[in-house]
C-alpha positions in Angstrom: -28.4 95.0 -15.1 -30.9 92.5 -16.3 -33.7 90.5 -14.9 -32.8 87.8 -17.5 -29.9 85.3 -17.1 -27.5 86.0 -19.9 -26.5 82.4 -19.7 -30.0 81.4 -20.8 -30.2 83.2 -23.9 -29.6 80.9 -26.9 -26.5 82.5 -28.2 -24.8 82.1 -25.1 -25.5 78.6 -24.2 -22.7 75.8 -24.7 -24.7 74.1 -27.4 -24.8 76.7 -29.7 -21.5 78.1 -29.3 -20.5 74.6 -29.7 -22.2 73.9 -33.1 -21.1 77.3 -34.4 -17.5 76.3 -33.7 -17.7 73.3 -35.7 -19.4 75.3 -38.2 -16.7 78.0 -38.6 -14.0 75.3 -38.6 -15.8 73.1 -41.3 -16.1 76.2 -43.4 -12.2 76.6 -43.0 -11.2 73.5 -43.8 -13.7 73.5 -47.3 -12.1 77.3 -47.9 -8.4 75.6 -47.6 -9.8 73.0 -50.0 -11.5 75.5 -52.7 -8.5 77.7 -52.5 -5.9 75.2 -53.1 -7.8 73.6 -55.8 -8.2 76.9 -57.5 -4.8 78.9 -56.6 -2.5 76.9 -59.1 -4.8 78.0 -61.7 -5.0 81.8 -60.7 -3.8 83.7 -64.0 -4.7 81.0 -66.5 -7.6 81.1 -68.5 -7.1 77.6 -69.9 -7.8 75.3 -66.2 -9.9 78.0 -64.4 -13.0 76.4 -63.0 -14.2 78.9 -60.4 -14.2 82.7 -60.2 -11.1 84.1 -59.3 -12.7 86.3 -56.5 -13.9 83.0 -55.0 -10.6 81.7 -55.0 -8.9 84.7 -53.2 -11.7 85.0 -50.9 -11.2 81.0 -50.0 -7.3 81.5 -49.6 -7.9 84.4 -47.3 -10.8 83.3 -45.3 -9.7 79.7 -44.2 -7.3 80.4 -41.6 -9.5 83.0 -39.9 -12.3 80.7 -40.0 -10.3 78.0 -38.2 -8.7 80.0 -35.7 -12.4 81.8 -35.0 -13.7 78.0 -34.5 -10.8 77.1 -32.0 -11.3 80.3 -30.1 -14.6 79.8 -29.8 -14.4 76.5 -28.8 -11.7 77.4 -26.4 -13.1 80.2 -24.6 -16.7 80.5 -25.7 -17.8 76.9 -24.2 -17.3 75.5 -20.7 -14.1 73.0 -20.0 -16.2 70.0 -19.4 -18.2 70.3 -22.7 -15.3 71.3 -24.9 -14.2 69.2 -27.8 -10.4 68.5 -27.9 -10.3 67.5 -31.5 -11.6 70.9 -32.7 -9.0 72.8 -30.6 -5.9 70.5 -31.6 -7.1 69.3 -35.6 -7.8 72.5 -36.8 -4.0 73.5 -38.1 -3.2 70.0 -39.6 -6.8 69.6 -41.6 -5.8 73.1 -42.7 -2.9 71.4 -44.4 -4.2 68.5 -45.5 -7.3 70.1 -47.4 -5.0 72.9 -48.9 -2.6 69.8 -50.0 -5.4 67.6 -51.4 -7.2 70.7 -53.0 -3.8 71.8 -54.6 -3.5 68.4 -56.0 -6.6 68.2 -57.6 -6.1 71.7 -59.2 -2.6 70.8 -60.5 -4.3 67.7 -62.3 -6.7 70.0 -64.5 -3.5 72.0 -65.6 -2.4 71.0 -68.8 1.4 72.1 -68.1 1.5 70.8 -64.3 3.7 72.8 -61.8 7.1 71.2 -62.3 7.4 68.7 -59.5 5.7 71.0 -56.9 3.3 68.5 -56.8 5.6 66.9 -54.1 5.1 69.7 -51.8 1.2 69.5 -51.9 1.7 65.7 -50.8 4.3 66.7 -48.1 1.2 68.9 -46.8 -1.1 65.7 -46.7 1.4 63.9 -45.2 2.2 66.1 -42.7 -1.2 67.1 -41.5 -2.5 63.6 -41.6 0.7 62.5 -39.3 0.3 65.4 -37.1 -3.5 64.2 -36.2 -2.2 60.9 -35.7 0.4 61.6 -33.6 -2.1 64.0 -31.6 -4.8 61.5 -31.3 -2.0 59.1 -29.8 -0.9 61.9 -27.3 -4.8 62.6 -26.5 -5.5 58.8 -26.0 -2.4 58.2 -23.9 -3.4 61.2 -21.9 -6.7 60.0 -21.4 -5.4 56.5 -20.1 -3.1 58.5 -17.5 -5.8 60.6 -16.3 -7.8 57.4 -15.6 -5.0 55.6 -14.0 -4.2 58.7 -11.9 -7.7 59.0 -10.6 -7.6 55.1 -9.2 -4.2 55.8 -7.7 -5.5 58.8 -5.6 -8.3 56.6 -4.0 -5.6 53.5 -3.9 -3.1 52.4 -1.2 -0.9 54.7 1.3 2.6 54.8 1.6 5.3 56.5 3.0 8.3 57.1 0.5 11.9 58.7 0.5 13.1 61.4 -1.7 16.0 60.2 -3.3 16.7 63.0 -5.6 15.5 66.5 -5.8 15.9 69.4 -8.1 14.2 72.9 -7.0 13.1 75.4 -9.4 10.6 78.0 -10.1 7.0 78.0 -12.1 5.2 81.4 -12.2 7.3 82.6 -9.2 5.9 79.4 -7.1 8.8 76.9 -6.0 8.5 73.2 -7.2 10.8 70.4 -7.1 11.3 67.4 -9.4 11.7 64.7 -6.9 12.5 60.9 -7.3 10.7 59.0 -4.6 11.5 55.5 -3.5 8.9 53.3 -1.6 7.7 50.0 -0.8 4.8 48.4 -2.4 2.3 45.8 -0.9 4.2 43.0 -2.0 7.5 44.1 -0.3 9.3 45.4 -3.8 11.2 48.8 -3.7 9.7 51.1 -6.2 10.7 54.2 -7.7 8.8 57.3 -9.0 9.5 61.0 -10.6 6.9 63.7 -10.3 7.3 67.4 -9.9 5.5 68.5 -6.6 5.0 72.1 -5.0 7.5 73.5 -2.6 10.9 72.8 -1.9 11.6 69.6 -0.9 15.1 68.2 0.1 16.7 64.9 -0.6 16.1 62.5 2.3 12.5 63.9 2.8 9.7 61.7 3.9 6.8 62.0 1.7 3.3 60.4 1.6 2.4 58.4 -1.8 -0.8 57.0 -3.1 -0.8 54.1 -6.2 -2.8 51.8 -7.5 -1.2 48.2 -7.3 -3.0 47.0 -10.2 -1.4 49.9 -12.4 2.2 49.9 -11.0 3.5 49.2 -14.5 1.6 52.2 -16.0 2.3 55.8 -16.2 0.2 57.9 -13.5 -0.2 55.0 -11.1 1.6 56.7 -8.0 0.9 60.4 -6.7 3.3 62.1 -4.5 1.9 64.1 -1.7 3.9 66.6 -0.7 
């Protein structure tokens, strides 16, 4: 028992934990880069430009640092103050840093690695592609969330379930439904969503929608 709010201590604040997560992820990326740069020269005395111990420490520390930063962001920071990029970019950035560092390390070798450089290029391209894909998905999700918020304060209508498939999620019954309704212009519309409970074909359900966004994902919300 304490007379001091534990959340008020400096090491328990969201700001401190968020910054600590950034530092851990940044250190993990740097370690991956340095480890990759020195890895190709391990066992060689001609191209060494870092102590072997430093290279080994970087190689083994990179992933734990990235995972630690990601976990601290996920479980140590309140949901509203989390940085989605820290949570999702860690592993792709690891491959980009490892690939870039390895290419630089190989370039310093007098004998090369016999074509293994292609693997490091794939690391970079794959990591960068993953980051681009994650960012596209994240932005699309944010747009959908904004449309859904507008839909929840939009027009109410009654719809008819034209197709229903029930199943269980975490021991709770849900139904994937296709609902037909008529918009304010008198045109028929259909939407597919998963709702709680067992819904049968032909059932009448309430929907809410944003008339200005009917051509966009998330514009209709089914209320079962």
